[in-house]
N, C-alpha and C positions, 0 to 999 in steps of 0.2 A: 472531808475536805471542803473547805469553804472559800469564798472570796475569789482571788485571782488565780484560779487553776488554769492549766493549759494541758491539752492532750495532743500528742503526736500520734497520728493514725498511720495505717499501712502505706498511705501515699505521701508520708512525711509532711503533711500540712499540719500546722499548729493551730488549734482551735481554742481561743480563750474562753474561760468560764465553763468548760465541760468537765464534770467530775469523772473519776474512774467508775466503772460499773460497780454496783452493789447487789448483794443477793436480794431477791424478792421475798416478801413475807411468806413464810412457810417453805421456802426452798431448802433442800438438803445442803448443808454447808458445814465447814469446819470453822472453829474460832481461829483467831490469828495465832499461829505457831511462831514463837520468837526463837530465833537461832543466833548463835554467836557469829560475829564476822570472822569466820575461820573456814579453811578449806573443807573440813569434815561436814560442814553444814549442808552442802549439796547432797551428800549421801543420806543424811538424816531426813532432808526434805523429800528425796525420792522414796524412802521407806514410808514416810508419813502419807505421801500421795498414794502409793500402791495400797496401803492398808485401808485408807478411807474409800478409795474407788472400788476396791473389791467388796467392801462392806455394802456399798451402794449398788452392787451388781453391774458395774460398768464393764463393757466388753474388754477383753485383754488387749485388743488392738488399740483401743482408746487409752487404756491404762499405760501402755508402752509409750505412746505419743506424749501423754501428759507427763510421764516421768522425765522424758527428754526435755520438754519445755521447762518444767520446774528446775531441772538441773542447770539448764542454760541461764535462766533468769536469776537463780540464786547465785550461781558462780559469778555472773556479771556483777551482781551487787557486792559479793565478797571481794572481788578483785578490784573494783573501780570506785567503790564508795569511799568518800573522804569525810572524816569528822564524826563518825558514829561507831557504835560497838555492836550493833545487832541488825538483823534483817528479819522481816515478818512474812509469813506465807499464809495464804488463805485460799481455799477451794470451795466452789459451790456449783450446783447444777441449775442451769437455767433451762429446766426440762420442758419439753422433750427435745429441745434444739441443741443446747451446747453445755459444755463444762467450762467454767471460767476459773482461771488461775491468776492470782494477784500476788505480787512480791513488792513489799514496801520497805524503803530504807530512809534514813534521815538526811540523805544528801539531795537537796532540791535541784541539782543540776540535771539537765536533759542528757541522756546518754549520747555520746558522740562516736559513732562508728569510725574506725581509723582508716577506712577505705577498703579496697579489695585486697585481701591477703594473697600473697603469691602461693604457688602450689606446695611449697615446703613449709609454710607457716603452720605452727601448732595451735594457733588461736586466731580469733578475729572473725569467726563465722557464726557465732551464737545467735545474734539477732536475725541473720539471714535464715538460719535453720528455723527459728521460731516463726518468722513470717511465712515460710513455706509450709509449715504444718498446721497453721491456724486459720480459722474463718476470718478472724480479725484480731488485731492486737494494738497496743498503744502504750503511751506513757503519760500519766496524769501528774501534773506538777502542782504543788502547793508551796507556800512560803517556807516551810520547814521540812518537807519530805517529797518523795515521788513514789508513785505506784506504777510499776510495770505490770501490764496485764495481757492476757491472751485468752481467746475463746476457741475451744476445739469442738468440732461436730461430734455428737453422741452416736450417730450411726447405728441405730437398732438396739441400743442398750435396753435391757429389761429394767423398767422403772418400778 
């Protein structure tokens, strides 16, 4: 991402010129996994996440949280992205502190939460769930795409 990027952080402030986080040199990471813009992509993303994190010996508690965050971010991209056909997922460890999850799509619009859902609503809580589970999260915008990202605490993972 270059040029006029913007990031929305957990306090909803928009900061111009700040890119999405990137893996450090030598960090454990996956390449970008490209998924179709279709409902089954969230399941595929969860399986990919579980497989990578178990290989990296991440604690099950963190794996479970990561799967939920991945599911919410990929589902949001699938449901709300306009004008593209795929979504990309990338994971990396910013060891020993955090696991970073990034979901990129070709819709450069900032996500717009619809407000507080009522008690019977079946959707509308995804970004609130992500915010509650992560150390930090945000949305980095570029002229032709956005990257939703979240960082989870590793909490005693064997590295």
